[in-house]
VEXDREN-88261 format. One record per residue (C-alpha): residue number from 0; y, x negated, z negated. Coordinates in steps of 0.2 Angstrom, whole numbers. Layout:
# VEXDREN-88261
[NUM [Y X Z]]
...
# end
This chain:
# VEXDREN-88261
[0 [-605 -56 -260]]
[1 [-600 -72 -250]]
[2 [-605 -68 -234]]
[3 [-596 -51 -234]]
[4 [-582 -59 -239]]
[5 [-584 -72 -223]]
[6 [-586 -58 -211]]
[7 [-570 -49 -219]]
[8 [-558 -66 -215]]
[9 [-564 -69 -199]]
[10 [-560 -52 -193]]
[11 [-542 -50 -201]]
[12 [-539 -67 -189]]
[13 [-549 -60 -174]]
[14 [-536 -44 -178]]
[15 [-521 -56 -181]]
[16 [-525 -65 -163]]
[17 [-524 -47 -154]]
[18 [-509 -43 -161]]
[19 [-502 -58 -156]]
[20 [-508 -58 -139]]
[21 [-502 -41 -137]]
[22 [-486 -45 -142]]
[23 [-483 -58 -129]]
[24 [-492 -46 -117]]
[25 [-477 -36 -121]]
[26 [-464 -48 -121]]
[27 [-468 -55 -105]]
[28 [-467 -39 -97]]
[29 [-450 -36 -103]]
[30 [-444 -50 -98]]
[31 [-451 -46 -82]]
[32 [-444 -31 -80]]
[33 [-425 -37 -84]]
[34 [-429 -52 -69]]
[35 [-431 -39 -59]]
[36 [-412 -30 -64]]
[37 [-406 -45 -63]]
[38 [-410 -47 -43]]
[39 [-407 -32 -38]]
[40 [-391 -33 -47]]
[41 [-386 -50 -37]]
[42 [-388 -62 -53]]
[43 [-399 -77 -53]]
[44 [-407 -84 -68]]
[45 [-407 -103 -70]]
[46 [-421 -114 -73]]
[47 [-432 -109 -88]]
[48 [-428 -118 -105]]
[49 [-444 -125 -115]]
[50 [-447 -112 -130]]
[51 [-452 -115 -146]]
[52 [-465 -107 -154]]
[53 [-461 -94 -166]]
[54 [-468 -93 -187]]
[55 [-472 -75 -179]]
[56 [-484 -80 -163]]
[57 [-466 -75 -152]]
[58 [-455 -84 -141]]
[59 [-438 -88 -143]]
[60 [-425 -79 -128]]
[61 [-424 -90 -115]]
[62 [-406 -96 -113]]
[63 [-395 -89 -98]]
[64 [-402 -69 -97]]
[65 [-393 -57 -102]]
[66 [-398 -42 -114]]
[67 [-408 -29 -110]]
[68 [-397 -15 -114]]
[69 [-381 -22 -104]]
[70 [-380 -11 -88]]
[71 [-380 -20 -74]]
[72 [-361 -21 -67]]
[73 [-360 -18 -42]]
[74 [-346 -22 -36]]
[75 [-348 -18 -17]]
[76 [-336 -23 -5]]
[77 [-328 -5 0]]
[78 [-325 -3 -19]]
[79 [-316 -20 -17]]
[80 [-306 -16 -2]]
[81 [-299 -1 -12]]
[82 [-294 -12 -26]]
[83 [-284 -21 -16]]
[84 [-273 -7 -6]]
[85 [-271 2 -22]]
[86 [-262 -15 -27]]
[87 [-252 -16 -12]]
[88 [-247 2 -12]]
[89 [-239 1 -30]]
[90 [-232 -17 -25]]
[91 [-224 -8 -8]]
[92 [-218 7 -21]]
[93 [-210 -4 -36]]
[94 [-197 -14 -21]]
[95 [-193 3 -12]]
[96 [-187 7 -27]]
[97 [-180 -8 -34]]
[98 [-168 -6 -17]]
[99 [-165 13 -18]]
[100 [-158 6 -36]]
[101 [-146 -7 -29]]
[102 [-125 -6 -32]]
[103 [-119 1 -19]]
[104 [-105 -7 -11]]
[105 [-90 1 -10]]
[106 [-79 0 4]]
[107 [-60 -6 2]]
[108 [-48 0 17]]
[109 [-39 -11 23]]
[110 [-19 -10 20]]
[111 [-13 -12 38]]
[112 [7 -23 38]]
[113 [9 -21 57]]
[114 [25 -15 65]]
[115 [25 3 64]]
[116 [16 10 81]]
[117 [23 10 97]]
[118 [26 31 98]]
[119 [43 26 88]]
[120 [51 17 102]]
[121 [64 3 99]]
[122 [82 11 104]]
[123 [88 0 119]]
[124 [103 -14 118]]
[125 [116 -1 127]]
[126 [111 13 115]]
[127 [113 1 101]]
[128 [128 -6 106]]
[129 [137 14 110]]
[130 [131 17 94]]
[131 [138 2 84]]
[132 [154 6 93]]
[133 [155 24 88]]
[134 [153 20 69]]
[135 [165 7 71]]
[136 [180 19 81]]
[137 [177 30 66]]
[138 [174 19 51]]
[139 [190 8 54]]
[140 [207 7 56]]
[141 [216 -4 66]]
[142 [234 -7 61]]
[143 [247 -18 67]]
[144 [254 -28 52]]
[145 [274 -37 55]]
[146 [289 -40 46]]
[147 [287 -55 31]]
[148 [268 -55 31]]
[149 [259 -73 32]]
[150 [247 -67 47]]
[151 [256 -56 56]]
[152 [247 -45 69]]
[153 [232 -30 71]]
[154 [220 -31 56]]
[155 [205 -18 57]]
[156 [201 -10 38]]
[157 [189 4 32]]
[158 [193 19 33]]
[159 [202 28 18]]
[160 [215 10 18]]
[161 [234 9 12]]
[162 [246 -2 14]]
[163 [244 -13 0]]
[164 [225 -17 11]]
[165 [233 -20 27]]
[166 [245 -34 19]]
[167 [230 -42 11]]
[168 [223 -43 25]]
[169 [236 -51 36]]
[170 [238 -63 21]]
[171 [251 -55 10]]
[172 [268 -56 8]]
[173 [279 -72 12]]
[174 [292 -77 -3]]
[175 [306 -69 7]]
[176 [297 -53 8]]
[177 [302 -37 2]]
[178 [288 -29 -6]]
[179 [297 -14 -12]]
[180 [304 -11 11]]
[181 [284 -2 11]]
[182 [275 10 0]]
[183 [261 1 -4]]
[184 [249 17 -12]]
[185 [253 25 6]]
[186 [237 30 14]]
[187 [234 22 33]]
[188 [234 29 50]]
[189 [225 22 64]]
[190 [237 13 78]]
[191 [253 12 65]]
[192 [262 -2 64]]
[193 [266 -7 48]]
[194 [284 -18 44]]
[195 [288 -28 30]]
[196 [305 -32 29]]
[197 [313 -47 23]]
[198 [327 -47 6]]
[199 [341 -40 12]]
[200 [338 -33 29]]
[201 [336 -15 23]]
[202 [333 -1 10]]
[203 [318 0 0]]
[204 [312 15 7]]
[205 [320 20 26]]
[206 [328 38 25]]
[207 [327 48 40]]
[208 [340 45 56]]
[209 [351 60 57]]
[210 [348 64 78]]
[211 [364 65 89]]
[212 [369 85 90]]
[213 [359 94 102]]
[214 [343 82 101]]
[215 [335 93 88]]
[216 [333 80 75]]
[217 [330 78 60]]
[218 [345 78 46]]
[219 [343 79 30]]
[220 [342 97 29]]
[221 [332 100 44]]
[222 [312 96 48]]
[223 [308 89 64]]
[224 [303 99 78]]
[225 [288 95 86]]
[226 [293 102 103]]
[227 [311 94 107]]
[228 [310 77 95]]
[229 [309 61 104]]
[230 [300 46 99]]
[231 [314 38 89]]
[232 [314 56 79]]
[233 [294 56 78]]
[234 [295 37 72]]
[235 [305 42 56]]
[236 [292 55 50]]
[237 [281 45 36]]
[238 [265 34 42]]
[239 [272 40 58]]
[240 [273 21 70]]
[241 [277 19 89]]
[242 [258 22 93]]
[243 [257 38 83]]
[244 [271 45 90]]
[245 [269 41 107]]
[246 [252 50 106]]
[247 [259 65 99]]
[248 [270 66 115]]
[249 [257 63 126]]
[250 [248 77 117]]
[251 [265 89 116]]
[252 [265 83 139]]
[253 [243 88 139]]
[254 [248 107 133]]
[255 [266 111 136]]
[256 [269 112 118]]
[257 [264 114 99]]
[258 [260 135 94]]
[259 [259 127 76]]
[260 [262 114 63]]
[261 [241 114 61]]
[262 [236 106 81]]
[263 [243 89 74]]
[264 [225 89 67]]
[265 [218 86 83]]
[266 [230 69 88]]
[267 [219 54 85]]
[268 [225 46 69]]
[269 [233 61 59]]
[270 [222 65 46]]
[271 [223 75 33]]
[272 [232 64 19]]
[273 [242 62 35]]
[274 [246 80 39]]
[275 [250 82 22]]
[276 [264 72 19]]
[277 [270 79 37]]
[278 [270 97 38]]
[279 [282 101 27]]
[280 [294 88 38]]
[281 [291 95 55]]
[282 [292 114 64]]
[283 [288 121 79]]
# end
């Protein structure tokens, strides 16, 4: 009985030793396989560490060793180059998109303040002087103011002026003047002579003087004949002074005779207003 028990104990001890040896061999084979896989992947293991014995007869895993169930990752040079190229292309594309999406600059047209183009040539001095003199001649009246005024002489007035404007341009009347000797409301005629009489020098408005017999002059009941009137006869008409009377005589000498009263409009200095005053007082 005791001998059988001893043999049974020895067999159990032998089987346990065999199991331990077999387990150790299997562990060595697994570690060897892991080392070969790590070497193929370029991983170099660290120095072996001391292994404490385990209660079941096995050994603790060595530090620095990867678990055998993680597959090895191999990074080759072409793969790394491809990754770098992809990154560079992405950066270049992003920069191009940013540049394209930048706010555009709107060009503001410059405002030119220069002088007009040379195509419109400036008028010459002679043309300017000619146009100025023409406009002045057509728009101004030259009247000789004499008598009881402060500054007797020639005065220049705009067209359409009246006797009152001429008297004012000559400085006004003196204390000895008779204002009623002239019609202050009468329109002026270019080239006429305006005489302001003094007190007691004559009537307020001089009537037409009777002409000598046979001269064709005006009488209170007869108009002036333009074809036979003398300069003194013409000066009796309203608004007709020595200058305008001489122009009427010059026109008659040039054309022979008046065929109608309306031809007075062709004489310089006789406008529509003056003609309206003269028309009922003259005949041909």
